[in-house]
mmCIF file of the C-alpha atoms, coordinates in Angstrom:
data_MODEL
# 
_entry.id   MODEL 
# 
loop_
_atom_site.group_PDB 
_atom_site.id 
_atom_site.type_symbol 
_atom_site.label_atom_id 
_atom_site.label_alt_id 
_atom_site.label_comp_id 
_atom_site.label_asym_id 
_atom_site.label_entity_id 
_atom_site.label_seq_id 
_atom_site.pdbx_PDB_ins_code 
_atom_site.Cartn_x 
_atom_site.Cartn_y 
_atom_site.Cartn_z 
_atom_site.occupancy 
_atom_site.B_iso_or_equiv 
_atom_site.pdbx_formal_charge 
_atom_site.auth_seq_id 
_atom_site.auth_comp_id 
_atom_site.auth_asym_id 
_atom_site.auth_atom_id 
_atom_site.pdbx_PDB_model_num 
ATOM 1   C CA . MET A 1 1   ? 103.903 125.325 111.803 1.00 0.00 ? 1   MET A CA 1 
ATOM 2   C CA . LEU A 1 2   ? 105.202 125.274 108.203 1.00 0.00 ? 2   LEU A CA 1 
ATOM 3   C CA . LYS A 1 3   ? 107.778 127.915 107.386 1.00 0.00 ? 3   LYS A CA 1 
ATOM 4   C CA . THR A 1 4   ? 109.257 128.391 103.913 1.00 0.00 ? 4   THR A CA 1 
ATOM 5   C CA . PHE A 1 5   ? 113.013 127.918 103.591 1.00 0.00 ? 5   PHE A CA 1 
ATOM 6   C CA . ASP A 1 6   ? 115.320 130.883 103.111 1.00 0.00 ? 6   ASP A CA 1 
ATOM 7   C CA . GLU A 1 7   ? 118.719 130.669 101.390 1.00 0.00 ? 7   GLU A CA 1 
ATOM 8   C CA . GLN A 1 8   ? 120.619 129.874 104.602 1.00 0.00 ? 8   GLN A CA 1 
ATOM 9   C CA . ASP A 1 9   ? 118.269 126.947 105.255 1.00 0.00 ? 9   ASP A CA 1 
ATOM 10  C CA . PHE A 1 10  ? 119.333 125.343 101.984 1.00 0.00 ? 10  PHE A CA 1 
ATOM 11  C CA . ASP A 1 11  ? 122.980 125.691 103.045 1.00 0.00 ? 11  ASP A CA 1 
ATOM 12  C CA . ARG A 1 12  ? 122.246 123.762 106.268 1.00 0.00 ? 12  ARG A CA 1 
ATOM 13  C CA . LEU A 1 13  ? 119.872 121.141 104.853 1.00 0.00 ? 13  LEU A CA 1 
ATOM 14  C CA . TYR A 1 14  ? 122.412 118.400 104.074 1.00 0.00 ? 14  TYR A CA 1 
ATOM 15  C CA . ALA A 1 15  ? 123.870 118.578 107.592 1.00 0.00 ? 15  ALA A CA 1 
ATOM 16  C CA . PHE A 1 16  ? 120.367 118.404 109.106 1.00 0.00 ? 16  PHE A CA 1 
ATOM 17  C CA . MET A 1 17  ? 119.223 115.484 106.939 1.00 0.00 ? 17  MET A CA 1 
ATOM 18  C CA . SER A 1 18  ? 122.332 113.280 107.097 1.00 0.00 ? 18  SER A CA 1 
ATOM 19  C CA . PRO A 1 19  ? 121.936 112.002 110.679 1.00 0.00 ? 19  PRO A CA 1 
ATOM 20  C CA . ILE A 1 20  ? 118.180 111.544 110.205 1.00 0.00 ? 20  ILE A CA 1 
ATOM 21  C CA . TRP A 1 21  ? 118.663 109.498 107.036 1.00 0.00 ? 21  TRP A CA 1 
ATOM 22  C CA . HIS A 1 22  ? 121.361 107.335 108.604 1.00 0.00 ? 22  HIS A CA 1 
ATOM 23  C CA . GLU A 1 23  ? 119.063 106.680 111.575 1.00 0.00 ? 23  GLU A CA 1 
ATOM 24  C CA . VAL A 1 24  ? 115.939 105.995 109.464 1.00 0.00 ? 24  VAL A CA 1 
ATOM 25  C CA . TYR A 1 25  ? 117.602 103.892 106.772 1.00 0.00 ? 25  TYR A CA 1 
ATOM 26  C CA . GLY A 1 26  ? 120.592 102.455 108.675 1.00 0.00 ? 26  GLY A CA 1 
ATOM 27  C CA . GLU A 1 27  ? 118.998 99.021  109.030 1.00 0.00 ? 27  GLU A CA 1 
ATOM 28  C CA . ILE A 1 28  ? 117.151 99.154  105.708 1.00 0.00 ? 28  ILE A CA 1 
ATOM 29  C CA . LEU A 1 29  ? 119.734 100.261 103.134 1.00 0.00 ? 29  LEU A CA 1 
ATOM 30  C CA . PRO A 1 30  ? 123.505 99.899  102.745 1.00 0.00 ? 30  PRO A CA 1 
ATOM 31  C CA . ARG A 1 31  ? 125.452 102.969 103.897 1.00 0.00 ? 31  ARG A CA 1 
ATOM 32  C CA . GLU A 1 32  ? 126.686 103.489 100.325 1.00 0.00 ? 32  GLU A CA 1 
ATOM 33  C CA . GLN A 1 33  ? 123.080 103.825 99.125  1.00 0.00 ? 33  GLN A CA 1 
ATOM 34  C CA . ILE A 1 34  ? 122.151 106.219 101.935 1.00 0.00 ? 34  ILE A CA 1 
ATOM 35  C CA . ASP A 1 35  ? 125.102 108.466 101.106 1.00 0.00 ? 35  ASP A CA 1 
ATOM 36  C CA . PHE A 1 36  ? 124.293 108.255 97.395  1.00 0.00 ? 36  PHE A CA 1 
ATOM 37  C CA . LEU A 1 37  ? 120.693 109.304 98.049  1.00 0.00 ? 37  LEU A CA 1 
ATOM 38  C CA . LEU A 1 38  ? 121.707 112.142 100.375 1.00 0.00 ? 38  LEU A CA 1 
ATOM 39  C CA . ASP A 1 39  ? 123.867 113.556 97.564  1.00 0.00 ? 39  ASP A CA 1 
ATOM 40  C CA . LYS A 1 40  ? 121.126 112.901 94.994  1.00 0.00 ? 40  LYS A CA 1 
ATOM 41  C CA . TYR A 1 41  ? 118.563 114.889 96.983  1.00 0.00 ? 41  TYR A CA 1 
ATOM 42  C CA . PHE A 1 42  ? 120.467 117.336 99.198  1.00 0.00 ? 42  PHE A CA 1 
ATOM 43  C CA . SER A 1 43  ? 123.685 118.378 97.462  1.00 0.00 ? 43  SER A CA 1 
ATOM 44  C CA . LYS A 1 44  ? 123.757 122.006 96.284  1.00 0.00 ? 44  LYS A CA 1 
ATOM 45  C CA . THR A 1 45  ? 123.451 120.869 92.663  1.00 0.00 ? 45  THR A CA 1 
ATOM 46  C CA . ALA A 1 46  ? 120.466 118.650 93.455  1.00 0.00 ? 46  ALA A CA 1 
ATOM 47  C CA . LEU A 1 47  ? 118.721 121.325 95.517  1.00 0.00 ? 47  LEU A CA 1 
ATOM 48  C CA . ASN A 1 48  ? 119.128 123.868 92.729  1.00 0.00 ? 48  ASN A CA 1 
ATOM 49  C CA . ALA A 1 49  ? 117.707 121.397 90.184  1.00 0.00 ? 49  ALA A CA 1 
ATOM 50  C CA . TYR A 1 50  ? 114.699 120.501 92.364  1.00 0.00 ? 50  TYR A CA 1 
ATOM 51  C CA . ARG A 1 51  ? 114.009 124.143 93.163  1.00 0.00 ? 51  ARG A CA 1 
ATOM 52  C CA . ALA A 1 52  ? 114.139 124.981 89.446  1.00 0.00 ? 52  ALA A CA 1 
ATOM 53  C CA . ARG A 1 53  ? 111.491 122.288 88.872  1.00 0.00 ? 53  ARG A CA 1 
ATOM 54  C CA . GLY A 1 54  ? 109.201 123.970 91.402  1.00 0.00 ? 54  GLY A CA 1 
ATOM 55  C CA . TYR A 1 55  ? 109.783 121.875 94.513  1.00 0.00 ? 55  TYR A CA 1 
ATOM 56  C CA . GLU A 1 56  ? 108.897 123.754 97.711  1.00 0.00 ? 56  GLU A CA 1 
ATOM 57  C CA . TYR A 1 57  ? 110.873 123.366 100.957 1.00 0.00 ? 57  TYR A CA 1 
ATOM 58  C CA . PHE A 1 58  ? 109.449 123.973 104.427 1.00 0.00 ? 58  PHE A CA 1 
ATOM 59  C CA . HIS A 1 59  ? 110.485 123.649 108.034 1.00 0.00 ? 59  HIS A CA 1 
ATOM 60  C CA . VAL A 1 60  ? 108.091 121.574 110.107 1.00 0.00 ? 60  VAL A CA 1 
ATOM 61  C CA . ASP A 1 61  ? 108.202 123.711 113.227 1.00 0.00 ? 61  ASP A CA 1 
ATOM 62  C CA . THR A 1 62  ? 111.838 123.357 114.353 1.00 0.00 ? 62  THR A CA 1 
ATOM 63  C CA . VAL A 1 63  ? 111.822 119.564 114.201 1.00 0.00 ? 63  VAL A CA 1 
ATOM 64  C CA . GLY A 1 64  ? 111.612 118.523 110.577 1.00 0.00 ? 64  GLY A CA 1 
ATOM 65  C CA . VAL A 1 65  ? 111.634 119.148 106.858 1.00 0.00 ? 65  VAL A CA 1 
ATOM 66  C CA . LEU A 1 66  ? 108.872 118.918 104.266 1.00 0.00 ? 66  LEU A CA 1 
ATOM 67  C CA . VAL A 1 67  ? 109.478 118.951 100.504 1.00 0.00 ? 67  VAL A CA 1 
ATOM 68  C CA . ILE A 1 68  ? 106.547 119.004 98.087  1.00 0.00 ? 68  ILE A CA 1 
ATOM 69  C CA . GLU A 1 69  ? 105.796 119.461 94.443  1.00 0.00 ? 69  GLU A CA 1 
ATOM 70  C CA . GLU A 1 70  ? 102.361 120.864 93.697  1.00 0.00 ? 70  GLU A CA 1 
ATOM 71  C CA . ARG A 1 71  ? 100.989 119.270 90.558  1.00 0.00 ? 71  ARG A CA 1 
ATOM 72  C CA . GLU A 1 72  ? 97.805  119.951 88.608  1.00 0.00 ? 72  GLU A CA 1 
ATOM 73  C CA . ASN A 1 73  ? 95.699  117.295 90.366  1.00 0.00 ? 73  ASN A CA 1 
ATOM 74  C CA . GLU A 1 74  ? 97.771  116.346 93.410  1.00 0.00 ? 74  GLU A CA 1 
ATOM 75  C CA . VAL A 1 75  ? 100.424 117.396 95.868  1.00 0.00 ? 75  VAL A CA 1 
ATOM 76  C CA . TYR A 1 76  ? 103.449 115.125 95.684  1.00 0.00 ? 76  TYR A CA 1 
ATOM 77  C CA . LEU A 1 77  ? 104.934 114.766 99.149  1.00 0.00 ? 77  LEU A CA 1 
ATOM 78  C CA . ASP A 1 78  ? 108.557 114.231 98.203  1.00 0.00 ? 78  ASP A CA 1 
ATOM 79  C CA . LYS A 1 79  ? 110.125 114.334 101.676 1.00 0.00 ? 79  LYS A CA 1 
ATOM 80  C CA . LEU A 1 80  ? 108.818 114.451 105.222 1.00 0.00 ? 80  LEU A CA 1 
ATOM 81  C CA . TYR A 1 81  ? 111.442 113.811 107.869 1.00 0.00 ? 81  TYR A CA 1 
ATOM 82  C CA . LEU A 1 82  ? 111.278 114.556 111.573 1.00 0.00 ? 82  LEU A CA 1 
ATOM 83  C CA . LEU A 1 83  ? 113.885 114.418 114.286 1.00 0.00 ? 83  LEU A CA 1 
ATOM 84  C CA . PRO A 1 84  ? 113.510 111.200 116.310 1.00 0.00 ? 84  PRO A CA 1 
ATOM 85  C CA . THR A 1 85  ? 112.373 113.189 119.367 1.00 0.00 ? 85  THR A CA 1 
ATOM 86  C CA . ALA A 1 86  ? 109.484 114.690 117.353 1.00 0.00 ? 86  ALA A CA 1 
ATOM 87  C CA . ARG A 1 87  ? 107.991 111.474 116.015 1.00 0.00 ? 87  ARG A CA 1 
ATOM 88  C CA . GLY A 1 88  ? 104.624 110.351 117.350 1.00 0.00 ? 88  GLY A CA 1 
ATOM 89  C CA . LYS A 1 89  ? 103.722 113.861 118.503 1.00 0.00 ? 89  LYS A CA 1 
ATOM 90  C CA . GLY A 1 90  ? 101.219 114.779 115.788 1.00 0.00 ? 90  GLY A CA 1 
ATOM 91  C CA . TYR A 1 91  ? 103.488 116.717 113.437 1.00 0.00 ? 91  TYR A CA 1 
ATOM 92  C CA . SER A 1 92  ? 102.824 114.435 110.468 1.00 0.00 ? 92  SER A CA 1 
ATOM 93  C CA . GLN A 1 93  ? 99.071  114.693 110.937 1.00 0.00 ? 93  GLN A CA 1 
ATOM 94  C CA . GLN A 1 94  ? 99.359  118.493 111.064 1.00 0.00 ? 94  GLN A CA 1 
ATOM 95  C CA . VAL A 1 95  ? 101.371 118.466 107.821 1.00 0.00 ? 95  VAL A CA 1 
ATOM 96  C CA . PHE A 1 96  ? 98.762  116.301 106.078 1.00 0.00 ? 96  PHE A CA 1 
ATOM 97  C CA . THR A 1 97  ? 95.951  118.568 107.287 1.00 0.00 ? 97  THR A CA 1 
ATOM 98  C CA . GLU A 1 98  ? 97.806  121.609 105.988 1.00 0.00 ? 98  GLU A CA 1 
ATOM 99  C CA . LEU A 1 99  ? 98.465  119.976 102.592 1.00 0.00 ? 99  LEU A CA 1 
ATOM 100 C CA . LEU A 1 100 ? 94.831  118.899 102.226 1.00 0.00 ? 100 LEU A CA 1 
ATOM 101 C CA . ARG A 1 101 ? 93.824  122.559 102.421 1.00 0.00 ? 101 ARG A CA 1 
ATOM 102 C CA . ARG A 1 102 ? 95.048  122.722 98.825  1.00 0.00 ? 102 ARG A CA 1 
ATOM 103 C CA . LYS A 1 103 ? 92.029  120.538 97.901  1.00 0.00 ? 103 LYS A CA 1 
ATOM 104 C CA . LYS A 1 104 ? 94.174  117.964 96.103  1.00 0.00 ? 104 LYS A CA 1 
ATOM 105 C CA . ASP A 1 105 ? 95.101  114.348 96.794  1.00 0.00 ? 105 ASP A CA 1 
ATOM 106 C CA . ILE A 1 106 ? 98.463  113.804 98.482  1.00 0.00 ? 106 ILE A CA 1 
ATOM 107 C CA . LEU A 1 107 ? 100.711 111.307 96.711  1.00 0.00 ? 107 LEU A CA 1 
ATOM 108 C CA . LEU A 1 108 ? 104.018 109.944 98.022  1.00 0.00 ? 108 LEU A CA 1 
ATOM 109 C CA . ASN A 1 109 ? 106.586 107.185 97.700  1.00 0.00 ? 109 ASN A CA 1 
ATOM 110 C CA . VAL A 1 110 ? 107.816 105.344 100.778 1.00 0.00 ? 110 VAL A CA 1 
ATOM 111 C CA . ASN A 1 111 ? 110.422 102.614 101.050 1.00 0.00 ? 111 ASN A CA 1 
ATOM 112 C CA . GLN A 1 112 ? 108.608 99.311  101.613 1.00 0.00 ? 112 GLN A CA 1 
ATOM 113 C CA . ALA A 1 113 ? 110.994 98.408  104.439 1.00 0.00 ? 113 ALA A CA 1 
ATOM 114 C CA . ASN A 1 114 ? 110.364 101.675 106.302 1.00 0.00 ? 114 ASN A CA 1 
ATOM 115 C CA . GLU A 1 115 ? 107.642 100.103 108.419 1.00 0.00 ? 115 GLU A CA 1 
ATOM 116 C CA . ARG A 1 116 ? 107.347 103.019 110.856 1.00 0.00 ? 116 ARG A CA 1 
ATOM 117 C CA . ALA A 1 117 ? 106.625 105.460 108.011 1.00 0.00 ? 117 ALA A CA 1 
ATOM 118 C CA . VAL A 1 118 ? 104.219 103.062 106.263 1.00 0.00 ? 118 VAL A CA 1 
ATOM 119 C CA . ARG A 1 119 ? 102.266 102.676 109.541 1.00 0.00 ? 119 ARG A CA 1 
ATOM 120 C CA . CYS A 1 120 ? 102.199 106.449 110.031 1.00 0.00 ? 120 CYS A CA 1 
ATOM 121 C CA . TYR A 1 121 ? 100.824 107.038 106.552 1.00 0.00 ? 121 TYR A CA 1 
ATOM 122 C CA . GLN A 1 122 ? 98.224  104.263 106.855 1.00 0.00 ? 122 GLN A CA 1 
ATOM 123 C CA . LYS A 1 123 ? 97.132  105.564 110.271 1.00 0.00 ? 123 LYS A CA 1 
ATOM 124 C CA . ASN A 1 124 ? 96.569  108.944 108.619 1.00 0.00 ? 124 ASN A CA 1 
ATOM 125 C CA . GLY A 1 125 ? 94.384  107.586 105.822 1.00 0.00 ? 125 GLY A CA 1 
ATOM 126 C CA . PHE A 1 126 ? 96.879  106.862 103.063 1.00 0.00 ? 126 PHE A CA 1 
ATOM 127 C CA . VAL A 1 127 ? 96.384  103.732 100.954 1.00 0.00 ? 127 VAL A CA 1 
ATOM 128 C CA . ILE A 1 128 ? 98.855  101.877 98.769  1.00 0.00 ? 128 ILE A CA 1 
ATOM 129 C CA . ASP A 1 129 ? 98.197  102.591 95.076  1.00 0.00 ? 129 ASP A CA 1 
ATOM 130 C CA . GLU A 1 130 ? 101.042 100.475 93.713  1.00 0.00 ? 130 GLU A CA 1 
ATOM 131 C CA . THR A 1 131 ? 104.454 98.958  94.322  1.00 0.00 ? 131 THR A CA 1 
ATOM 132 C CA . VAL A 1 132 ? 107.403 100.222 92.282  1.00 0.00 ? 132 VAL A CA 1 
ATOM 133 C CA . GLU A 1 133 ? 111.090 99.484  91.858  1.00 0.00 ? 133 GLU A CA 1 
ATOM 134 C CA . ILE A 1 134 ? 113.279 102.461 91.031  1.00 0.00 ? 134 ILE A CA 1 
ATOM 135 C CA . ALA A 1 135 ? 116.734 101.756 89.592  1.00 0.00 ? 135 ALA A CA 1 
ATOM 136 C CA . LEU A 1 136 ? 119.235 104.219 91.049  1.00 0.00 ? 136 LEU A CA 1 
ATOM 137 C CA . GLY A 1 137 ? 122.313 103.008 89.193  1.00 0.00 ? 137 GLY A CA 1 
ATOM 138 C CA . ASN A 1 138 ? 125.311 100.973 90.401  1.00 0.00 ? 138 ASN A CA 1 
ATOM 139 C CA . GLY A 1 139 ? 122.965 98.055  91.096  1.00 0.00 ? 139 GLY A CA 1 
ATOM 140 C CA . MET A 1 140 ? 121.017 100.012 93.719  1.00 0.00 ? 140 MET A CA 1 
ATOM 141 C CA . ILE A 1 141 ? 117.238 99.777  93.700  1.00 0.00 ? 141 ILE A CA 1 
ATOM 142 C CA . ASN A 1 142 ? 114.571 101.519 95.778  1.00 0.00 ? 142 ASN A CA 1 
ATOM 143 C CA . ARG A 1 143 ? 111.535 99.339  96.425  1.00 0.00 ? 143 ARG A CA 1 
ATOM 144 C CA . ASP A 1 144 ? 108.701 101.708 97.237  1.00 0.00 ? 144 ASP A CA 1 
ATOM 145 C CA . TYR A 1 145 ? 105.011 101.847 97.849  1.00 0.00 ? 145 TYR A CA 1 
ATOM 146 C CA . VAL A 1 146 ? 103.190 104.657 96.098  1.00 0.00 ? 146 VAL A CA 1 
ATOM 147 C CA . MET A 1 147 ? 100.605 105.850 98.603  1.00 0.00 ? 147 MET A CA 1 
ATOM 148 C CA . ARG A 1 148 ? 97.720  108.290 98.264  1.00 0.00 ? 148 ARG A CA 1 
ATOM 149 C CA . LYS A 1 149 ? 95.470  110.211 100.602 1.00 0.00 ? 149 LYS A CA 1 
ATOM 150 C CA . LYS A 1 150 ? 92.324  111.459 98.918  1.00 0.00 ? 150 LYS A CA 1 
ATOM 151 C CA . ALA A 1 151 ? 91.341  115.085 99.292  1.00 0.00 ? 151 ALA A CA 1 
ATOM 152 C CA . GLU A 1 152 ? 88.201  115.471 101.351 1.00 0.00 ? 152 GLU A CA 1 
# 
């Protein structure tokens, strides 16, 4: 179900993520902030920087993208996005099961206003550790929950 990215996948990632992000965040964030974040995370420069830091990129079947950073005591789930047609079909649960095989807690940030994602994570055993505000610059702020799922 999880397949590691190859070089061509990185070339196509921005185009894949853009419509998903505009759909997910269109009623939550201003368009300017969505576009800013897409560039921050999915431009060639950003992808090279994240890859150099050890971030791993995977396809979720043919319907989504997973980005993680494996840390000493946890797996940081940086991105998990699915096409709208794939949501509610068990893909997220399969991803969490796969990540838990690493025998580490899963940690993630999720926008507080992204109610669908918060519900998905809670349904799958994640709990809110804390609430954070992340200054992005130009007056833009992300208001996130930091959520954790304990390793079994």
